[in-house]
C-alpha positions as CSV (number, residue, x, y, z in Angstrom):
1,M,25.5,14.5,-7.7
2,T,26.9,11.2,-8.5
3,G,29.8,8.9,-8.9
4,W,32.4,7.2,-6.7
5,I,35.7,8.3,-4.9
6,S,38.2,5.9,-3.6
7,L,39.1,6.3,0.0
8,H,41.7,4.3,1.5
9,R,42.1,3.0,4.9
10,K,45.1,4.7,5.3
11,I,43.4,7.8,5.7
12,Q,43.3,6.3,9.3
13,D,47.1,6.9,9.9
14,H,46.7,10.6,8.9
15,E,46.8,13.1,12.1
16,I,43.8,14.8,10.8
17,F,41.8,11.7,11.0
18,N,43.4,10.7,14.5
19,E,43.0,14.6,16.3
20,K,40.9,14.5,19.5
21,R,37.4,15.2,19.0
22,V,34.0,13.7,19.4
23,Y,32.8,11.9,16.3
24,S,29.7,12.8,14.2
25,R,27.4,10.2,13.1
26,L,28.9,10.7,9.9
27,E,32.0,10.1,10.9
28,A,31.0,6.7,13.1
29,W,29.4,5.3,9.6
30,I,32.6,5.9,7.6
31,Y,34.6,4.5,10.1
32,F,32.5,1.2,10.2
33,L,33.1,1.1,6.2
34,L,36.8,1.7,6.7
35,N,37.3,-0.7,9.4
36,A,35.1,-3.9,7.8
37,N,37.0,-6.9,6.6
38,H,37.7,-6.5,3.1
39,K,38.0,-10.3,3.1
40,E,37.4,-13.8,5.3
41,G,39.9,-13.5,8.7
42,K,39.5,-14.8,12.2
43,S,40.6,-13.4,15.1
44,V,40.9,-15.4,19.0
45,K,39.0,-14.0,21.6
46,N,39.4,-15.4,25.4
47,S,40.7,-18.9,23.7
48,N,38.2,-18.7,21.1
49,V,38.6,-18.3,17.2
50,I,36.0,-16.2,15.8
51,V,35.7,-16.1,11.8
52,V,35.0,-12.4,10.5
53,E,33.8,-12.5,7.0
54,R,34.1,-10.0,4.4
55,G,32.0,-6.7,5.2
56,Q,32.4,-7.1,9.1
57,L,33.8,-5.6,11.8
58,L,34.8,-7.3,15.0
59,T,35.4,-4.4,17.9
60,S,33.4,-3.9,21.1
61,K,31.0,-1.2,22.3
62,K,34.0,0.2,24.8
63,K,36.0,0.0,22.2
64,L,33.5,2.6,19.7
65,R,32.6,4.6,22.9
66,D,36.6,5.5,23.2
67,I,37.0,6.1,19.8
68,F,34.0,7.9,18.9
69,G,33.5,9.9,22.3
70,W,30.3,9.1,23.0
71,S,28.5,7.8,25.9
72,N,26.9,4.3,25.8
73,T,23.6,5.6,25.5
74,K,24.2,7.4,22.1
75,L,26.3,4.7,21.1
76,N,23.7,2.0,21.6
77,K,20.7,4.7,19.9
78,F,23.2,5.0,16.3
79,L,23.7,1.0,16.3
80,E,19.7,0.8,16.8
81,V,19.1,3.4,13.9
82,L,21.4,1.6,11.6
83,E,19.5,-1.4,12.3
84,L,16.3,0.0,11.6
85,E,17.5,1.4,8.7
86,R,18.8,-2.3,7.3
87,M,22.3,-0.7,6.8
88,I,23.7,-3.0,9.6
89,H,23.4,-5.4,11.9
90,T,25.3,-6.7,14.8
91,K,25.8,-9.6,17.2
92,S,26.7,-8.9,20.5
93,T,28.4,-11.0,23.7
94,S,29.5,-9.6,26.8
95,K,33.0,-9.5,25.5
96,Y,32.9,-8.3,21.7
97,T,30.3,-7.1,18.8
98,V,30.3,-7.9,15.4
99,I,29.3,-5.3,13.2
100,T,27.8,-6.9,9.6
101,I,27.8,-4.1,6.7
102,E,24.3,-4.9,4.8
103,N,25.1,-5.3,1.0
104,Y,29.1,-4.7,1.3
105,D,30.0,-7.4,-0.7
106,F,27.8,-6.3,-3.5
107,Y,28.8,-2.5,-3.7
108,Q,32.2,-3.2,-2.8
109,S,32.2,-5.4,-6.4
110,E,32.6,-3.9,-10.1
111,E,29.2,-5.2,-10.5
112,G,28.0,-3.4,-7.8
113,R,29.8,0.1,-8.9
114,K,28.4,-0.9,-12.4
115,H,24.9,-1.4,-11.1
116,S,25.3,2.2,-9.1
117,N,26.0,4.1,-12.0
118,K,23.5,2.9,-14.2
119,T,21.0,3.1,-11.5
120,S,22.5,7.0,-10.9
121,K,22.1,7.7,-14.7
122,E,18.3,6.7,-14.8
123,H,17.5,8.4,-11.8
124,Q,18.8,11.6,-13.1
125,K,17.2,11.2,-16.5
126,H,13.7,10.9,-14.5
127,I,14.0,13.8,-12.7
128,K,14.9,16.0,-15.4
129,N,11.8,14.3,-17.0
130,T,9.8,14.8,-14.1
131,S,10.5,18.4,-13.5
132,K,9.8,19.5,-16.9
133,T,6.1,17.6,-16.6
134,H,6.0,19.1,-13.3
135,Q,6.4,22.6,-14.2
136,K,3.3,22.6,-16.5
137,H,1.4,22.6,-13.8
138,T,3.0,24.9,-11.0
139,N,4.8,27.9,-10.9
140,N,7.2,26.8,-8.2
141,N,10.9,26.7,-9.7
142,D,12.0,26.0,-6.3
143,N,10.8,22.1,-6.3
144,N,14.3,20.1,-6.6
145,E,13.8,16.9,-5.4
146,L,16.4,15.8,-3.4
147,I,18.4,12.5,-4.2
148,I,20.2,11.3,-1.1
149,N,22.7,8.1,-1.6
150,N,22.7,5.6,1.1
151,N,25.7,3.2,2.5
152,E,24.6,1.1,-1.2
153,N,25.5,4.2,-2.7
154,K,22.4,3.9,-4.9
155,S,20.4,7.2,-5.6
156,V,17.3,6.6,-4.2
157,G,13.7,8.6,-2.5
158,V,13.3,9.5,-6.3
159,T,10.6,7.1,-8.1
160,S,7.0,8.1,-10.2
161,E,5.3,7.1,-7.2
162,N,7.0,9.4,-4.9
163,I,7.5,12.8,-6.9
164,N,4.6,15.1,-5.3
165,P,5.4,18.3,-3.5
166,D,3.8,16.7,0.0
167,Y,6.5,14.1,-0.4
168,S,9.2,16.6,-1.5
169,E,8.3,18.9,1.6
170,I,8.6,15.7,4.0
171,V,12.0,14.7,2.7
172,K,13.2,17.7,3.1
173,E,12.5,18.4,6.9
174,Y,13.5,14.9,7.3
175,N,16.8,15.7,6.3
176,K,16.5,19.3,7.8
177,L,15.9,17.8,10.9
178,A,18.8,15.0,10.8
179,F,17.4,12.2,11.7
180,G,20.0,10.2,10.2
181,L,21.2,8.3,7.1
182,P,18.1,8.0,4.8
183,T,17.6,4.6,2.8
184,E,15.0,2.9,0.4
185,R,13.2,2.3,3.7
186,T,12.9,5.7,4.7
187,Y,11.5,6.4,1.4
188,E,9.1,3.9,1.6
189,Q,7.9,5.0,5.2
190,I,7.3,8.4,4.3
191,N,5.1,7.1,1.3
192,E,3.2,4.8,3.4
193,W,2.7,7.7,6.3
194,L,1.3,9.8,3.3
195,K,-1.3,7.3,2.6
196,L,-3.0,7.3,6.1
197,H,-2.2,11.4,7.1
198,N,-1.8,14.6,5.7
199,K,1.6,16.6,5.3
200,E,1.5,19.2,7.6
201,L,0.6,16.2,10.6
202,I,3.3,14.1,9.4
203,I,6.1,17.2,9.2
204,H,4.6,18.6,12.7
205,V,5.2,15.0,14.5
206,M,8.4,14.6,13.0
207,Q,9.5,18.0,14.4
208,Y,7.7,17.4,17.8
209,A,10.2,14.5,17.7
210,H,13.0,16.1,17.1
211,D,12.2,18.3,19.8
212,L,12.1,15.7,22.3
213,G,15.5,14.4,20.9
214,K,13.9,11.5,19.5
215,H,15.7,11.3,16.0
216,N,14.2,8.2,14.6
217,L,11.6,6.9,12.2
218,S,10.3,4.3,14.9
219,Y,9.2,7.0,17.3
220,V,7.5,9.1,14.6
221,N,5.8,5.9,13.4
222,G,4.9,4.9,16.8
223,I,3.5,8.3,17.1
224,L,1.5,8.3,13.9
225,R,0.0,5.1,14.5
226,N,-1.5,6.2,17.7
227,A,-2.8,9.3,16.3
228,K,-4.7,7.1,13.6
229,Q,-6.1,4.9,15.9
230,K,-7.4,7.7,18.4
231,Q,-8.7,9.3,14.6
232,I,-6.6,12.4,15.0
233,E,-6.1,14.1,11.5
234,T,-5.0,17.4,12.1
235,V,-2.1,19.3,13.9
236,A,-4.7,21.0,16.3
237,D,-6.7,17.3,17.5
238,F,-2.6,16.4,17.8
239,E,-1.6,19.3,20.2
240,A,-5.3,19.2,22.1
241,E,-4.5,15.3,22.6
242,N,-1.1,16.1,23.3
243,N,-2.3,18.6,25.9
244,R,-4.9,16.3,27.4
245,F,-2.0,13.7,28.1
246,T,0.2,16.3,29.6
247,A,-2.3,17.8,32.1
248,S,-2.9,13.6,33.2
249,K,0.5,12.9,33.4
250,S,0.9,16.3,35.4
251,N,-1.7,15.2,37.7
252,N,-0.5,11.7,38.3
253,S,2.7,13.0,38.6
254,Y,1.5,15.1,41.4
255,A,-0.6,12.6,42.8
256,N,2.9,10.8,44.0
257,S,4.8,13.6,45.2
258,L,5.9,14.4,48.4
259,E,4.0,17.6,48.5
260,A,0.8,15.6,47.6
261,R,1.5,13.2,50.4
262,I,2.5,15.7,53.0
263,A,-1.1,17.5,52.2
264,R,-3.0,14.4,52.3
265,E,-1.3,13.9,55.4
266,Q,-2.2,17.5,56.9
267,V,-6.0,16.8,56.0
268,K,-5.8,13.5,57.7
269,Q,-4.2,15.2,60.8
270,K,-6.8,17.8,60.8
271,A,-9.8,15.2,60.2
272,E,-8.3,13.5,63.4
273,R,-8.3,17.0,65.5
274,D,-11.8,18.0,64.6
275,K,-13.1,14.1,65.4
276,Q,-11.4,14.5,68.8
277,N,-12.9,17.8,69.5
278,I,-16.3,16.3,68.6
279,K,-15.8,13.5,70.8
280,T,-14.8,16.2,73.7
281,V,-17.8,18.0,73.5
282,I,-20.3,15.2,73.2
283,D,-19.5,12.5,74.8
284,P,-22.1,11.3,77.3
285,N,-19.7,9.3,79.5
286,E,-17.0,12.0,79.8
287,E,-17.0,13.6,83.3
288,L,-18.0,17.1,83.8
289,P,-16.1,19.6,85.9
290,F,-19.5,20.1,87.5
């Protein structure tokens, strides 16, 4: 699905938009887009005049937490993911936060719309041609390439370089596990992983990160980087190394636990008692009763 819709900022005045709820990440992202300045403006904060440029949003983390119904940790994590994906960058002080939407000026212009529509048509044509070619070599009729439109409203993720079954499966898993809004960098990163690791290991690590609640590329990338350094090539190798790490961590935790300290103290006390008993029996200077 391609093309544009016009979404007026007045939608925020509607009762449906303002109903009390916890925002999803998508709603939070749309909130940024709707509230970014469409032209340069100025605001006064604590007697300081702040210039807010086109594509920027002047706010505070407290205000965002209240609107989204999020914890501070969840908000910071969301902002971190958006910055990692090159969708925004932020500048914060103790009083306010300025959020800048990347490429806002270009993609809110007529030139950007024309560019996006042209790019979308080229991608659709490329997908159609690639699908026909691919079906000559495989009986899989379900191999439909997934196209995701990022914040730049540009179809990404489908190029002559990355059309292959392994890539497609990883992209589908990425979206299934809700790792966030994919961008061109997301697809570049997946291609980089495939140069170093097999599909099964990449998907397994993504699922592992998801189970831990770590829904970001940097965490997955860190694990795969460590796997490469330790020459881990298969899912079995990964599980074996993870089990060793977990066991080691468990042992270290026990060594510092209250239970372990009590056990060590009991051993020490027993040793002292045994030492005292030995002294009573063999001390030659001790006066005997007879």
